[in-house]
C-alpha positions as CSV (number, residue, x, y, z in Angstrom):
1,M,5.4,0.3,12.9
2,A,7.7,3.2,13.8
3,Q,10.5,4.2,11.6
4,T,12.2,7.5,10.7
5,V,11.7,8.5,7.1
6,P,14.9,9.8,5.4
7,E,14.5,13.5,4.6
8,A,15.3,13.1,0.8
9,A,12.7,10.3,0.6
10,A,10.1,12.4,2.4
11,R,10.6,15.3,0.0
12,E,10.3,13.2,-3.1
13,L,7.2,11.3,-1.8
14,T,5.3,14.5,-1.1
15,P,6.5,17.2,-3.5
16,S,3.1,18.9,-3.4
17,G,2.9,18.8,0.4
18,N,0.4,15.9,0.3
19,L,1.0,12.2,-0.3
20,R,-1.0,11.7,-3.5
21,A,-2.0,8.0,-3.5
22,A,-3.5,6.4,-6.5
23,I,-6.3,4.0,-5.7
24,N,-7.6,1.6,-8.3
25,Y,-11.2,0.5,-7.7
26,G,-10.9,-2.0,-10.6
27,N,-9.4,-4.5,-8.1
28,P,-12.0,-5.0,-5.3
29,V,-9.6,-7.2,-3.4
30,L,-7.4,-4.2,-2.7
31,A,-9.7,-1.2,-2.8
32,Q,-13.4,-0.5,-2.2
33,K,-15.3,2.7,-1.9
34,G,-16.8,3.1,1.6
35,G,-20.3,4.2,2.4
36,D,-18.9,7.7,3.1
37,G,-17.3,7.8,-0.4
38,E,-13.8,7.4,1.0
39,P,-11.5,4.6,-0.2
40,R,-11.3,1.5,2.0
41,G,-9.2,-1.6,1.8
42,V,-5.6,-2.6,2.2
43,S,-4.3,-0.1,-0.4
44,A,-6.0,2.8,1.3
45,D,-4.9,1.7,4.8
46,L,-1.3,1.4,3.6
47,A,-1.5,4.9,2.1
48,R,-2.9,6.4,5.2
49,E,-0.2,4.8,7.4
50,L,2.5,6.0,5.1
51,A,1.1,9.5,5.1
52,R,1.0,9.4,8.9
53,R,4.7,8.5,9.1
54,L,5.5,11.3,6.7
55,G,3.5,13.7,8.8
56,K,1.6,14.8,5.7
57,P,-2.1,14.6,4.6
58,V,-3.0,11.8,2.2
59,E,-4.7,12.8,-1.0
60,F,-6.4,10.0,-2.8
61,V,-6.4,10.0,-6.6
62,E,-9.1,7.6,-7.7
63,F,-9.1,5.4,-10.8
64,S,-11.4,2.7,-12.2
65,S,-8.7,0.6,-13.7
66,A,-5.0,-0.2,-13.4
67,G,-4.5,0.8,-17.0
68,A,-5.8,4.3,-16.2
69,T,-3.6,4.5,-13.1
70,F,-0.5,3.7,-15.1
71,Q,-1.4,6.2,-17.8
72,A,-1.8,8.9,-15.2
73,L,1.9,8.6,-14.4
74,E,2.6,10.6,-17.6
75,K,0.7,13.5,-16.1
76,D,2.5,13.3,-12.7
77,A,-0.9,12.6,-11.1
78,W,0.3,10.6,-8.2
79,D,3.2,10.0,-5.8
80,I,2.6,6.3,-4.9
81,A,0.4,3.7,-6.6
82,F,-0.8,0.2,-5.7
83,L,-0.3,-1.9,-8.8
84,G,0.7,-5.4,-10.0
85,N,4.4,-5.4,-10.7
86,D,4.6,-6.1,-14.4
87,P,7.8,-5.8,-16.5
88,K,6.1,-3.2,-18.8
89,R,5.1,-1.0,-15.9
90,A,8.5,-1.5,-14.2
91,E,10.1,0.4,-17.1
92,Q,8.7,3.6,-15.5
93,I,7.8,2.6,-12.0
94,A,10.1,1.6,-9.1
95,F,8.2,-1.2,-7.3
96,T,8.6,-2.6,-3.8
97,A,8.4,-6.3,-3.1
98,P,4.8,-7.4,-3.2
99,Y,2.6,-6.9,-0.1
100,V,-0.3,-9.1,-1.4
101,T,-0.3,-11.9,-4.0
102,I,-3.4,-12.5,-6.1
103,E,-4.3,-15.2,-8.5
104,G,-5.5,-14.7,-12.1
105,A,-8.2,-17.0,-13.1
106,Y,-10.4,-17.8,-16.2
107,L,-14.2,-17.8,-16.3
108,V,-16.0,-19.8,-18.9
109,P,-19.6,-20.7,-19.8
110,A,-20.8,-23.7,-17.9
111,G,-21.0,-25.8,-21.1
112,S,-17.6,-24.8,-22.4
113,P,-15.3,-27.6,-23.7
114,L,-12.4,-25.8,-21.9
115,T,-11.6,-27.7,-18.8
116,K,-8.2,-26.5,-17.7
117,N,-6.1,-23.3,-18.0
118,E,-3.9,-24.9,-20.7
119,D,-6.9,-25.3,-23.0
120,V,-7.4,-21.6,-23.3
121,D,-4.6,-20.7,-25.7
122,R,-6.2,-22.1,-28.9
123,A,-7.1,-20.6,-32.2
124,G,-10.7,-19.3,-32.2
125,V,-10.8,-18.8,-28.4
126,R,-11.8,-15.2,-27.5
127,I,-10.7,-13.9,-24.1
128,A,-12.2,-10.8,-22.5
129,V,-9.7,-8.9,-20.4
130,G,-9.5,-5.5,-18.7
131,K,-7.3,-3.2,-20.8
132,G,-4.0,-2.4,-19.2
133,S,-4.6,-4.8,-16.2
134,A,-1.7,-7.0,-15.0
135,Y,-3.3,-10.0,-16.5
136,D,-3.8,-8.2,-19.8
137,L,-0.1,-7.3,-20.0
138,F,0.8,-10.9,-19.0
139,L,-1.5,-12.5,-21.5
140,K,-0.3,-10.3,-24.3
141,R,3.2,-11.8,-23.8
142,E,2.0,-15.4,-23.2
143,I,-1.0,-16.0,-25.5
144,K,0.0,-17.3,-28.9
145,A,-3.1,-18.6,-30.6
146,A,-6.2,-17.2,-28.8
147,T,-7.5,-13.6,-29.2
148,L,-7.6,-11.0,-26.5
149,I,-10.5,-8.6,-26.5
150,E,-10.1,-5.6,-24.2
151,A,-12.8,-4.0,-22.1
152,P,-12.2,-0.6,-20.5
153,T,-12.0,-2.0,-17.0
154,S,-11.6,-5.4,-15.3
155,A,-15.3,-5.4,-14.2
156,G,-16.2,-4.5,-17.8
157,A,-14.4,-7.6,-19.0
158,V,-17.1,-9.8,-17.4
159,D,-19.8,-7.7,-19.0
160,L,-18.1,-8.0,-22.4
161,F,-17.7,-11.7,-21.9
162,V,-21.5,-12.0,-21.3
163,S,-22.8,-9.5,-23.8
164,E,-20.6,-10.7,-26.7
165,K,-20.8,-14.4,-25.7
166,L,-17.1,-14.8,-25.6
167,D,-15.3,-17.9,-24.7
168,V,-13.3,-16.8,-21.6
169,A,-13.1,-13.9,-19.2
170,A,-9.7,-13.4,-17.5
171,G,-9.4,-11.6,-14.2
172,V,-8.7,-11.6,-10.5
173,K,-9.9,-14.9,-9.0
174,Q,-12.0,-13.6,-6.1
175,P,-14.5,-11.4,-8.0
176,L,-14.7,-14.0,-10.8
177,D,-15.4,-16.7,-8.2
178,A,-18.1,-14.6,-6.6
179,Y,-19.7,-14.0,-10.0
180,A,-19.6,-17.7,-10.8
181,K,-21.3,-18.6,-7.5
182,A,-24.2,-16.2,-8.4
183,H,-24.5,-17.3,-12.0
184,P,-24.8,-21.0,-12.6
185,D,-24.4,-20.6,-16.3
186,V,-20.7,-20.0,-15.9
187,R,-17.8,-21.6,-14.0
188,L,-14.2,-21.0,-13.1
189,L,-11.4,-23.2,-14.5
190,P,-9.5,-24.9,-11.7
191,G,-6.4,-23.3,-10.3
192,R,-4.8,-20.2,-11.8
193,F,-3.1,-19.0,-14.9
194,M,-0.8,-16.5,-13.2
195,V,0.1,-14.9,-9.8
196,I,-0.2,-11.1,-9.6
197,N,2.4,-9.5,-7.3
198,Q,0.7,-6.4,-5.9
199,A,3.2,-3.8,-4.9
200,V,3.7,-0.2,-4.0
201,G,5.1,1.9,-6.9
202,T,6.8,5.3,-7.1
203,P,7.8,7.1,-10.3
204,K,11.3,6.0,-11.4
205,T,12.3,9.6,-11.9
206,R,12.3,10.0,-8.1
207,A,15.2,7.8,-7.1
208,A,15.2,8.9,-3.4
209,A,11.6,8.0,-3.0
210,A,11.9,4.3,-3.8
211,A,13.9,2.9,-0.9
212,Y,11.6,3.9,2.0
213,P,8.4,2.3,0.7
214,S,10.3,-1.0,0.3
215,D,11.2,-1.0,4.0
216,F,7.7,0.2,4.9
217,V,6.0,-2.7,3.0
218,E,8.3,-5.3,4.6
219,E,7.4,-4.0,8.0
220,A,3.7,-3.8,7.2
221,K,3.8,-7.5,6.2
222,A,5.8,-8.6,9.2
223,S,3.8,-6.7,11.8
224,G,0.5,-8.1,10.6
225,F,-0.7,-4.7,9.3
226,V,-1.4,-6.1,5.8
227,A,-3.2,-9.2,7.1
228,H,-5.4,-7.1,9.4
229,A,-6.3,-4.6,6.7
230,L,-7.3,-7.5,4.4
231,A,-9.5,-9.0,7.0
232,A,-11.0,-5.7,8.0
233,S,-12.1,-5.2,4.4
234,G,-13.5,-8.7,4.0
235,Q,-10.6,-10.0,1.9
236,S,-9.1,-12.5,4.3
237,D,-8.8,-15.1,1.6
238,A,-6.2,-13.0,-0.2
239,S,-2.6,-13.9,0.6
240,V,-0.1,-11.7,2.3
241,A,3.1,-11.9,0.3
242,P,6.1,-13.6,1.9
243,P,9.1,-11.5,3.1
244,S,11.4,-10.2,0.5
245,P,14.6,-12.3,0.1
246,K,16.5,-9.0,0.5
247,N,15.2,-8.7,4.1
């Protein structure tokens, strides 16, 4: 993975002198806090590698949710972020092609009459969801009859689902599956209700900064860097996204 970074892109990616990388701990597939307190996982590894190429220090800006990460864009709090590419976010963020694809799944009580994803969108069904998450944004567009009830974070959505005895919790499949395996009173509905395309984003106001991360992500996928980072963080069941059709 060796590639010259265009000078204009390097300036716009590190206007403060550091590469400020937003890390969202709300998605444990992509980011985890290490025993030393430092970020771990594929997002942190990609940030460190990009900073190395730029010849600049990486400065991690940590968040507990994707919604908070997106909101921090208004305060110019980060230079790159690792988020699901959603049309609403893409109004203000220039996204690369995805580097990882993640499934969104539904968690329900073990005795729930809901048996498939299509059953969820019914009047009277209450769905717990992390505010501002990719699946929250998606469900706000797609759900017609059920009611969305937002928790501050994705992890908090499961707590809300349990404490309020809601009908469904929506979220990333891997942590929901782990929860279901540890709690026999709940179960996952089969399959998925959406695919979340996890990508690298830069502020749209920095046009020169957008092109290089796209090339970087494609190379990171092709070289095996993304797959290795997922495996090293214990997330080998996550899927490396396919090459972009543009490459």
